[in-house]
C-alpha positions in Angstrom: 109.7 66.9 79.1 112.8 65.1 80.1 113.8 62.7 77.3 116.4 60.1 78.2 117.9 58.0 75.4 119.9 55.1 76.7 122.2 53.5 74.1 123.4 50.1 75.2 124.8 46.9 73.9 122.3 44.2 72.8 121.6 42.0 75.8 121.7 44.7 78.4 118.4 46.1 79.7 116.5 43.6 77.7 114.1 42.4 80.4 111.1 44.6 81.3 111.9 44.6 85.0 115.4 46.2 84.6 114.0 48.8 82.1 111.1 49.6 84.4 113.3 50.0 87.4 115.7 52.2 85.6 112.9 54.4 84.1 111.2 54.7 87.5 114.4 55.9 89.1 114.9 58.4 86.3 111.3 59.6 86.7 111.8 60.2 90.5 114.5 62.8 89.7 111.8 64.9 88.1 108.7 64.2 90.2 110.7 65.3 93.3 110.7 68.8 91.8 107.0 68.7 91.0 106.9 67.6 87.4 104.2 65.2 86.2 105.5 61.7 85.9 104.2 61.4 82.3 106.6 64.1 81.2 109.5 61.7 81.6 110.2 59.6 78.5 112.9 56.9 78.5 114.0 55.1 75.3 116.2 52.1 75.5 118.1 51.8 72.3 120.0 48.5 71.8 123.0 48.5 69.5 125.1 45.5 68.3 128.4 45.4 70.3 130.4 46.0 67.1 128.5 49.3 66.5 129.7 50.8 69.8 133.2 52.2 69.4 134.9 54.5 71.8 138.1 56.2 70.7 137.7 54.3 67.4 137.9 50.9 69.2 135.5 48.2 70.3 135.2 48.0 74.1 135.9 44.9 76.2 133.3 46.2 78.8 129.8 47.2 78.0 129.6 50.9 77.2 126.4 52.8 77.9 125.8 56.3 76.4 123.0 58.4 77.9 121.6 61.4 76.1 119.4 63.6 78.4 117.3 66.4 77.0 115.5 68.5 79.5 112.7 70.7 78.2 110.1 71.2 81.0 112.5 73.2 83.3 115.6 75.2 82.4 118.1 75.0 85.2 119.6 78.3 86.4 123.0 78.7 84.9 125.2 78.1 88.0 127.9 75.6 88.8 126.1 74.7 92.0 122.8 73.9 90.2 124.6 71.8 87.6 126.6 70.0 90.2 123.5 69.1 92.2 121.7 67.8 89.1 124.6 65.8 87.8 125.2 64.4 91.3 121.6 63.2 91.4 122.0 61.6 88.0 125.3 59.9 89.1 123.6 58.5 92.2 120.6 57.3 90.2 122.8 55.7 87.5 125.0 53.8 90.0 122.9 50.7 90.6 121.8 50.6 86.9 125.3 51.1 85.3 128.3 51.5 87.6 127.4 48.7 90.0 127.1 46.4 86.9 130.6 47.1 85.9 129.7 49.0 82.8 131.5 52.1 81.4 129.3 55.0 80.7 129.0 58.6 79.6 126.1 61.1 79.6 125.4 64.7 78.7 122.5 67.0 79.4 121.0 69.4 76.8 118.3 71.9 77.5 115.7 72.8 74.8 113.6 75.9 74.7 110.3 75.1 76.4 108.4 77.3 73.8 109.1 74.6 71.2 107.4 71.8 73.2 103.8 70.4 73.0 102.1 67.3 74.4 99.2 66.0 72.3 99.1 69.4 70.6 98.8 71.2 74.0 101.2 73.8 75.3 102.2 72.5 78.7 101.2 74.8 81.6 103.9 76.8 83.4 106.0 75.0 85.9 104.4 74.7 89.4 101.2 76.3 88.1 97.8 75.1 89.3 97.2 73.6 85.8 100.5 71.7 85.9 99.7 70.4 89.4 96.4 69.1 87.9 98.3 67.5 85.0 100.6 65.8 87.7 97.6 64.6 89.7 95.8 63.2 86.5 99.1 62.0 85.0 98.1 63.2 81.6 97.7 66.3 79.5 94.4 68.2 79.9 93.2 71.1 77.9 93.4 74.3 80.0 92.8 77.2 77.7 96.3 77.9 76.4 96.2 75.6 73.3 
């Protein structure tokens, strides 16, 4: 599943509406390629301003650090694929970070899908009939590969 960890100063993304909007926009990146929405997990992790140092110094502007771990799909190793993905991330982040005047950084890591389970179930192969059923039901359903 995609796991997004958003480290932010206390006071940013504190209301449910801003968190929900951000998480829904993140989820759209993945549902557009056919993944079930429930695969996408977003954690907002508030940190005291004095605990966010960049280059060893406190920042005058809010600094947001995003750690993205993709598990459900491994992207083909090509500059074009990586550029398309990061461009979609940049576009999605713009209203939630850049347009608010914050500084930010993110990175994307990919984890081996074979080391991933949901509720003890091995997720079905990408774009399989079983995964399509999971997407329709928006939940994990036993399918004979547990």
